[in-house]
N, C-alpha and C positions, 0 to 999 in steps of 0.2 A: 369612804372618804378619799379624796384625791390628794396626792402628795405633790406640792408645787414643783419639785425637781427631784425625782427619784434618783437620778444618777449622782447628783450632788450629795444627797443624803448618804448613799452607799460609800462614796469616796470620803466623806467626812467621818463616817464610822470607822473606816479603815485607817484613816489618819489618826483618829483618837486612840485606836488600839496600839498603833506604833508608838505614838507619843507617850503613852502610859509606861512603856518599857524602855524608854531612852535612859542610858546610863546616868546622865546628868541629873535625872529625877530620882532614880532608885538607888544609886550607889552611896551617896554621901551619908545618909542616915544609918547605913549598915557598917560604917567603918569602925574598927576597934580602936582602943586607946593605943597611942604610940608606945613602943617598948622603951626600956632604958638603953638598949643597945641598937643594933642595926635593924632596918626594915628593908626587906628584899621583896620586890613585886615580880611575879611571874604570871603567865596566863596564856590562854589560847582561845580563839573563837572569833566570829564575825563582829562581835561587840567588844573584843578585848582591848583594842586601842582606845575606843571611846570610854571604856571603863577606866583605863589607865589615866586618861586625861582628867576624868572626874576625881580620881584619887589625888592626883597632883594638885588640883584646885582646892582641895579641902584637907590637905595633910600638913600638919605642923611637925617639922623635924626632918631628919636625914631620910633619904629615899633613893633607891636605885633599882634596876631590874630590867627584864626583857619580857615582852609579850609578842605573840605572833598572831596575825590576823589575815583575812583573805585579801587578795588583790583588789584594790579599789576601796578598801575599808579602813585604810590607815588614816590617822589624824596626828598632828604634830604634838609631841610631848617633850618637855624640857629635860626631865631627869630619867625617864623610863624609855629604853630602846624599843622601837616598834619595827618588827620585821613582817613583810608581806610574803604570803605563799599561796599555792594553788588550792582550790576547793571545787568539787568534792573529791577529786582524785589527788592524792598526795604527791608532792614534788621534792626535788632535792633541796630546795630552799627551806621547806618545812622540816626536812630531816636535819639539816644543819641548825635550824632554829631550836629543834627539840634537844639536840646535844647542848646548845648554849643555855637553854633553860635549866637543864640538869646541872650544868657547871655552875650556874648562879647559886645553887643551894648547897654546894659542897662545903664542908668545914664549918657549918654554922654552930652556934652555941645555944644553950638553953634560954639565955636572955635575949636572943634575936627573935624577930618576927618575920614570917613569910606570909605575904598577902597574895593569894592565888585568885586570879580573875578568869572565870571560864564562862563560855556561852556556846550556843549552837555553832557547829562547824569545827569545834576544837579537835574532834577525832581525826579529821583529815589534815589538820594544820600541825599536829604533833606526831608525825610518823617516825617512830623509832623501832624498826623491825626487831623481833626476837633474834637471838644469836643463831646464825645459820641461814636466816632469811635475808633476801635482798630487797631494796626499795622496789625494784621491778616486780618482784613477787607480790608485794603488798599492793602495788598499783593494779596488777592484773586481777587479783582477788577482789579489790574494791570495785573495779568496773563491773565485774560479774555479779557481785552482790547487789549493786545499785540497780541493775537491770533485771534481777531475779524475782522481784516482788516480795523479798524478805522484809519484815518489819524492822524499824530502827532498833528495837531491843535485840532482835536476833543479830543484826549486823554488828551492833556494839559488843555483843557477847563474843563474837569472833575477834573483833578488834582488840579487846582486852587481853585475849590469850595469844595474840601474835605480836605483842609489844613489850618493850623494855621501859615504858613510861606510863602506860595506861593501867587501869585496874588496881589503883592504889600505890603503884610503884613510885610515882612522883612524890606522893605523901610520905612514903618511907624515906625517900632521899632527903627530905627536909628535916628529919629527926636529927638532933633533939630540940630543934627550935619550935616555938609555938607556930602553928599553921592555921590560918583563917582563910577559908575559901568562900568567895562571893560568886554566886552563879545566877545567870539569866537562863531560865529553863526553856528549852525548845522541844521537850519530849513529853509524850502523853503520860500523865500521872506524876510528872516532876520527880522521878526517881533519880537521886544523885548519881547512882552508878551508871546511868545512861547519858547524863549530860557530859558531852565531850568524852564519853567512855570512862567516866569516873577516875581521873588520874590521881585524886587525893583521898578517895574513900575505899573502904573494904568492899570486896566483890564476892557475893555469895555464889555466883555461877562457877562452872568448872570447865576444865579442858574437854571433858566428855561432852558437855553441852555445846561447846563451840564446834566440835567435830560433828555433832548431830545436825547443826544448822548447815554446815558446809555440805554434808551428804544429802540433806533434805532438798536442797536447791541445786544439787548436781554441780557444785563449784569445785573445779580442779585445784589441787594444792600440791606444793612440792613434797617430795618424799620425806625430807627432814621435818616438815611441819606435821605431816601425818604421824610419824613416829613419836614426835614430842607430845602431840595431843593425846595419842593413844596411851602413852606412858605417864601422862600428867606432869611432864617435865617443865611445862611453861605455865604452871598454875599461878593465878593472880594472888594478890594480897587479900587475906580474908578478914571479915569484920571481927573486931576484938583484938586485932594484932596490937601488941603493946607499943609498937613504934608509931601508932596513930592515936595514942592516948591523949596527946596535946593538940589534936586536930579538931577544928570546928567547921561546920558547913552551913551556909546561909543562902537561901534562894531570895534574891532581891527583886526579881521580876518573873512573872509566870503568865501563861496564857489566860488563866481565869481573870486576872486583874485587867488584862487588855480587853477581854470580851465585855467586862463590866463597864469599861470606859466607852466602848462602842454602844452599849445598851443605853447609857445616859444620853448619848447624842440622839438616838431614836426617840426616847421618852420626851426630850425637849421639843421634838417636832410633832408630838401627839401620836406617835406610832408605838404600839405595844411591843417591847422587846421580849424575845423568848430565847434564853441561853440554853441550847440543847445539851451541849457537852463541850468540855475543853480537851477531850481525849478521844475523838473519833479516829478509828483506824480501819484498815481494810483496803481492798482494791479501790482506787479512786473512782472508777466508773461504777462500781457497785454502790458506793456511798452516794454518788450522784443520782443513781436510780432511786435509792431510798429517799433522798431528799425531795425528788420530784413527786414521789408518792405522798410524802408528807404535805407538800404544797397543795396537791389535789384534794387531800382531806380537808385542809383548812378552807379552800375555796368552796367545796361542795357540801361540807358538813359542819364547818365552823369549829373543828376540833384540832388542837386543844384550845384554839382561840380564833376569833374572827378577824378579818382585815379591818384597818391596816395594821400589819404586824411585821416585825423584822426577826427572822430566824437566824441566830448566831451560833457558830460552832468553831472549834479549834481542833487541834490534834495533828496527826501526821498519817496521811494515807500512803499507799504504795502504788507503783505502776510496774507491771510486768511488761517490759518492752519486747514486743514480738514483731512490730513493724519496723519501717526505716526512719521513723521520726525520733525525736530526742526526748520524748516523754514530757515530764512536768506535771506533777500530781494535781496542782490546783487547776490548771487549764483542762486537764483530762477530766477531772471531776465536773467542771463547769460545762464542758461540751456534752458529756454523758447526761448530766442533769437537764440541759436544754433539749436534747433529743427526746428524752423520756417525758419531759414536760409538754412538748408540743406547742402549738400556737395558743398562748394564753396572753390576753391583752393587758393583764394587770400584774404580771410577775417580772421582777428585775432581780439580778443577782450579781455579786462580785465575789471572786475567789482569788486570793493572793497569798504569797509568802511574806511574812513580816520583815524578812531581811532584804527584800527587794529582788530576790533571785529565785525563780521557780525551776527546780531541776538544775540544768546546766546552762540555762539561757538567762541573760541579764534583764529579765522582764519579771515583774512581781506576779502577774496573773492576768486576769481579763474580766470583762463585764458581759453580762447577758441581758438583752433587752427584748421586749415583746416582738420586735420586728427582725430579730437576728436571723431566724430561719428564712424569712422571706428575702432578706438582703443577700443571704448566701445563695439561695436558689436563683435569684436574678443574675448573679455572677456565674452561674453554672457550677457552683461548688456543692458537693455532697457532704454534709456534716458527718454522716456515718463513715464515709471513705476516710476522712481525716482521723476519726476516732480509731478505726481499724488499723491505721498506720502509726498510732501513738504520736500524731503530729498536730495536736490541738493548738500548739503555739502558732503554727503557720495559718491555721484556720482563722484565729482571732486577729492575727497581724494583717491578713488580707482585708478584713472588714474594718480595720482601724479601731478595734476594740481591746487592744492590749492595755494593761495598766503598767506604766513604767514609773518607778519611783527613784531609781538609782539606789546605791547602797544606803540603807537606813541606819546602819551602825548599831543595830540591835537585832534580836531574833527570838521571838516567842512562838515560832512555828506558823502553821497555816491559819488563815482567817477566811471564814466563809460567811457571807451574809445574803439572805434571800428575802427580798422585800415584796410583800403581797399587799397591793393597794386596794 
């Protein structure tokens, strides 16, 4: 079966995935009843400002607070202060915002309500180093971890144990008020402890586990941090802590819901959608190779289905940056996928981050078309050369195949769609 416009179908599926996770759609139904006393809103993440605006639009009663979001992701709010900071490497603005968020919840009473809005990016946007660590220390370790190939769970295990606000510490600061956390999940498996490094939930991981991650990837750390982790001095708040007894946690948007929205777009076009997983992890190029092998099986053997079909997946891959490029897990996945796929006349693909930023580049991702390899060779460009340099963003930009959405004001992680016609 021929698809009238494969490129349009892929982009429509990506848009549907993003739209399904927009705060104005998923936040209002999850709002709690207003308390008899104060309501304080706090939060962090790329969707935090848009979530705050959704709260304001649907809240009856008194409201105040502070949320911090990434640069370019702010929206105007009338009663909730919005602060912008850097991502993925934390900045001084985020440090000051974290202190302000903590100050917002000081001195609350049992009949007060704290509404915490968190989403992907919150870890970098709420940097409050543990006692004895500097912001520069945190920045250096963050840069090293992001280039190391560590998984997001491993990175966040470290973050929780080098912080005065993550790993349940913000939740404890809200005690004795009632605390309701609304989260947009950007992590494989939707584990609350990994969404923005779990500032309001108990953390089962330990200082020893954080130290193991740092040693596994050869990440240098200051002497004060090594001593504190070895002695368990910076232990996070653990599940069952009585100070979290009045805390609730609700995921209002997650990758699986977004993949289901994309699947509906395919089905409406007569294309069979296949949701592979919402939690694929591993090196981006290895996942790309595996996806290409899957596409070959469908084309050659009709397994697990025959064309036309749309393979959908989410999750968060990693990139170990060894070259001089800037990485970007979605474009690296896509370039490795295309190289392994070879010249196939009936395969199209799109890979992008649902927040509109892949890695450190303000580009969501890219598309792969049957003529991509030929167009690259015509320009004298070697796809393998760009992959070896971890510079897939430049490869797709030169071909005009980047996908640019701008800040989407939400974040349910990676989106990958492979269309076999």
